[in-house]
N, C-alpha and C positions, 0 to 999 in steps of 0.2 A: 478327694479332689480329682476332678476330671479335666484333663488338659484340653479336650475338645479340639484335636488337631485338624486343621483345615489346610491340606496341601495345595489347594488351588490358589490360596492367597498367603496368609501369614500363619504358619503352624504354631501359634501361641495358644496358651490356655484362654478360652473364652468364657468359661463358667466358674473359674476359680476366683476367689476373693483375695484381697491383700493379706488378711490373716492366714488364709490357706498357704499362700506362698511363704509367708514369714515362718510358719510352723515347719514347712518343708525345708526351708533354708537353714533353720536352726538345727534340724536333725542332721543334715548333710555337713554343716559346719562342725558339729560334734564328732562326726566320723573323721573329718579332716584333722581336727585338733588331736585326737587320739593317735591317728596314723603318723602325723608329724612328730609327736612325742616319742614314738618308737624308732624313728629313723636315727641311726647312729653308727657305732663301730661295726655292728653286724653287716650293715649295708656297704660300708667301705671295704670290709674284708671280702664280701661277696663280689664286688666289682673288680677288685684286685685279682682275686682267684680266677674269675672269668676272663679277665684280660690276659693273664698268664696262659690259660688254656688256649685262648685265641691265638696268641703269638706262637705257641707250640704247633698249632694247626697250620699256621702260615709256613713255618719252617718245613714241616713234614710235607705239606702240599707242594711247595716250590721244589724241594729236593726230588720228590717222586715224579713230578712233571719233567724235571731235567733229566733224570737218569732212567726213566721208564723204558724198558726194552720192548714192551708189548702193551696192548690196550688195557689190561686189568690194572696194572700199577699206575698207568696214566690216568685212568678214571678215578682211582682212589686219590691221586694227587689233586685232581680237579675238585673232588668232593671236599677234601680237607681245606683247600684254599678257599672254597666257597663258604665253608663254616666260619673261617676267620673273617672273611669280608662281611658276612651276614651279621655276626656278633658285633663287629666294629661299627657297623652302620646303625644297628637297632638297639639291642639290650645295653650296649656300652655307650656308643656315640650319641644316639638320639637322647638318651637319658642324661648324659653329661651336659650336652648343650642346652638342656632345659634347666640346668642349675640344680639338679638333685643333690649334688655333692659339694656345692659351693661353700657351705658353712660347716662342713664336717672336718674334724681333725684327721690328718693322715691321708687326705684325698687330694693332695696338691696336683697330681697328674690328671685330675678329672674336673678341674674348675672350668665353668662354661666359657669364660673369657680367654682362656689359654689352651683349651683342649683342641687337638687337631685330629679329626677323624679320618679313617682310611677310606674315604670316598672322594669322588671328584666334585664335591659340593662345597662352595665357599662358606666357611663357618659364620663370618660376620653377617653375610647376606641372609643366611638361613635363620639366624637368631632374630633378625629384624622382621623378615617376612613370615616366618612360621610361628615363633614364640609370641610376637607382639600382634601382628596383623591377623593371622589365622586364628590363634587361640583367643584373642581379645574380641574378635568379631566373627565368630564361626558362622559361615554360610549367610552372612549379611551382604547383600549386593552393594557394590561400590566400596566395600571395606575389606572383605576377605578375598585375597587374590586366588584362593584355592577353589572357587566355584567354577573355574575353568582353567585349562592348561593350554595356552596357545589356541589352536583351533578347536580343542575339545570342550564341549559344553556339558557341565556336570549337574546343573540345576536349571529350572525354568526361569530363574531370575537373571540368567545371562541371555541376551537377545539371540534369536535363532539366525542362522545363515545357511545358504545352500551348501557351503563347504563342509557342514557338519553331518551331512546325510550318511556318510560312511565312517563316522567317528568311532563306532565300536571297533571296526577293523583297525583304525588308527591306534586306538588305545591298546589293542591286543598285539598288533604286529609291529608297531613303531614305538609307542610310548613305553610299554612294559619292558621290552628288551634293551631299551636305552634310558631307563628311568632316571638313574642318578645324573647322567649327562644332561638330560632335559630338565631335571629339577634345578640344576645349576643355571641353565638359561633362564628359567622362570624366576628364581629368587634373586639373581644378579641384575635382572632388568633387560636381558637380551631379548626375551620374548616380547617385551614392550617395543623394542626396536623393530622387530620383524613382523609382528602380528597386531592387527586391530582387534581388541576384545569385544567390540560392538558397543562399548560404553562411551562413545565419543571421545572426549579428551581425558576421561578418568582412567589414567594408566594405573597398573597394578603396583609397580615398584618405582619407576622413574618419575621425577617431577614434570618432565616434558621430553620432547624428542630433539632437544638441542644437541649440538656437536659435543658439548661438555658432558651431557648426560650419557650419550652413546659411548664416549671414551671411558667414562666411569664404569659402565656396564661391561665393556670389553675387558677393562683392567681387572675387575673383580672376577670375571669368569676365567680369564687366562691364568691368573695367579694360582688357581687351583687345578685347572685342566692341565696346564703345561707340565708341572712336576709330576702329577699323578700319572698321566698317560705316558710320559717319557719313562717313568720307572717301570710300569707294567707292560708296555708295548715296545719299548726299545731296550732299556738297560738289561732287564732279566733275560729277554730273548737273545741279546748279544752275548751274554755269558755262556749260552749254550752252543755258540759257534755254528757248526753245520746243522745243528738241530734248532736253529732260530725259529723256523716256522712251527715246529711242534710246540715249543714253549709259548710262542705267541698265541697259538690256538688254545692251549690249556688256560692261559691267563684270560683270554677272551671268554671262554666258556664259563669260568668261575665268576667273572664279572657279570655276564648275562644272566646266570642263575641267580645271583644276588639281586639284580635289577627286577627280574620277573617275580621273584618271591616277594620283594618289597612292594612292588606295584600291586600285587594281589592283596597284600596286607592293607595298603592305603585305600584301594578301591572299596574294600569291604567295610572299612570303618567310616567312610565319608559319603558313600554314594548309594542311592536306591530310592524307589518310590516312597518308602516310608520314612525317608530322611528329610527332616524339615529344612526349608530354606526361607530366607526372610527378605522382604522388600527393602530397598534403600531407605535409610533413616530409622530403621527399627532399633530400639534401645530397650534394654531390660528395665523393668520397674522394681528394682531392688535385687538383693542377693538371691533370694529364693527363686525369683522369676528368671534370673540369669542361669541358675542351675538347671531349671526346667528347660530353658532354651537349648542348653548344651546337650542335655540328654536327648531331646527331640532331634537334634542335628547329627547324631552319631549312632553307629551300630556296634554291638559286640558280636563275637562269634566264638564257638566252642571248639577247642583243640586240646591236644595232650600237652603236658608240661614241657617236653623238649621242643615241640613246635611253637609253643608260646614264647619260650626263651629266644628262639630264632626270629620270632616276630617282634621281639623287644617289648613284650607285654602289651602290644597294641591289639591283641584280641580282646583286651579290656579297654577298648577305646572310650567307652562312656566314662569310666573312672579316670582315664588319662585326661579327658577334657574337663572333668570336674576338678582334678588335682594334678595339673601338669608338671609340678615339680616333685612328685612322689616317685621314688624308684620303682621299677616294675614289680619287685617282690611285694611291695606294699599295695600296689594296685590289685594284685591277685588276692591279697589278704582281705581287702575291704570290699571286694566286689559283692559277696553275698549280703553284706550289710546294706550296701547301696541298693541292691535289687529289692530287698525287703522293704526299705523305706519307700521306694517308688511304688511298690504294690500297695502299701498302706495308703498312699496319697493318690492312687489312681493315675499315676504317670506311666505310660507305656515304656517298658524296659526291653528294647529290641535285641534279641539274640537268636542265633540259629547255627547250624553247622557252617563250616567255612565254605564248603562247596555250594550250598544253596544260597548263602549270602553273596558269594562272588557272582553266581548266575544272576541273581536279582539285580546286582549292581550293573552288570554288563547289559542286561535286558533294558534297564532304565536308561542308560546312555544311548542305547540303540533307538529307543522310542523318542528320546529328546532330539536325536539327530534328524528325525523326520517331522518333528513338530515345528510348524511355521509360526513366525510372528513373535515379537518381543512382548514381554509382560506390559500391559497398558499402564502408562504413567511412569514407567521406570526411568526413561531418559530425563523426563522433567524433574523427577525427584532427585536424581543424581546431579543434575545441573544446579539445583538449589543448594545441594550440599557442598559443591565445589567452591 
């Protein structure tokens, strides 16, 4: 089966038949069935063990930052605190909020509806915007809020604007070092309050820009920002007394490292010339077709096991989009099978080194920033959907 990717329009299979898609979907379904059958006590033990390690890293990091008499122990403290923050955001938190442990015995602390991750991102807003809208409508204009972030345009299905000309610098210098903070503005709806996404009245999160909607966006944002930043930038620095500024700096450095690392992870998985994006109104023609769309809309990249854990398994972004509720260990486990199935059916399975994938992603957004004009017919299509 040849998917016949056409990035100028709709990167869907143009030469595949319905039986082709059905056969492909059945093979992917079988991989999913076997993987879900293996999820159980081993996965619960793993996340609990990793969470204990993360908490130990937090204690070590905060103590070293507080008592460090010289740069070496201070740096070690920042590194340990970063490891904690990174694990809580990705391998532990992102997985838990996807519901990977919802039906497993002994995983009460990792249920998606009650889990509280150690990031400044509102959990309820994340589940709705990421799990439902993004994963359900990956790279579909007018449905997926992640084809742009505020002024940043990530696919050609978002209309162009002069303000995007320097968006690569924005994504590297502003979005990456403040990634979690700005993700909270995105998923809670504050971005809708402050930025026009170019899609007329089709807002990403809010139903409208009424006073009630704006209040809701601020409420959701502040209920996570306020306690999180008070803890990291006021409470712990105050405990250090005269060394307030040293602890504040250490906490900010660990926070920024987490944000930059996470941003690089997300850019690589979702952005690039070879990543498919879809016009408004695009719908999958069955399960196999939906799987093919997901694969076309994502990238993998190759890293070592420790780096993969710090990425939360999102170096296996293709598998994550096919099976979003699988724990990271299972994504790593099924990746060779998925790749082999794609090769048998002629579906491009995109993977490269992390460095080259990131470069391609940033080059892509740089070119998009200078590309003028919206995709023909896009506004009309979205107006019909509203």
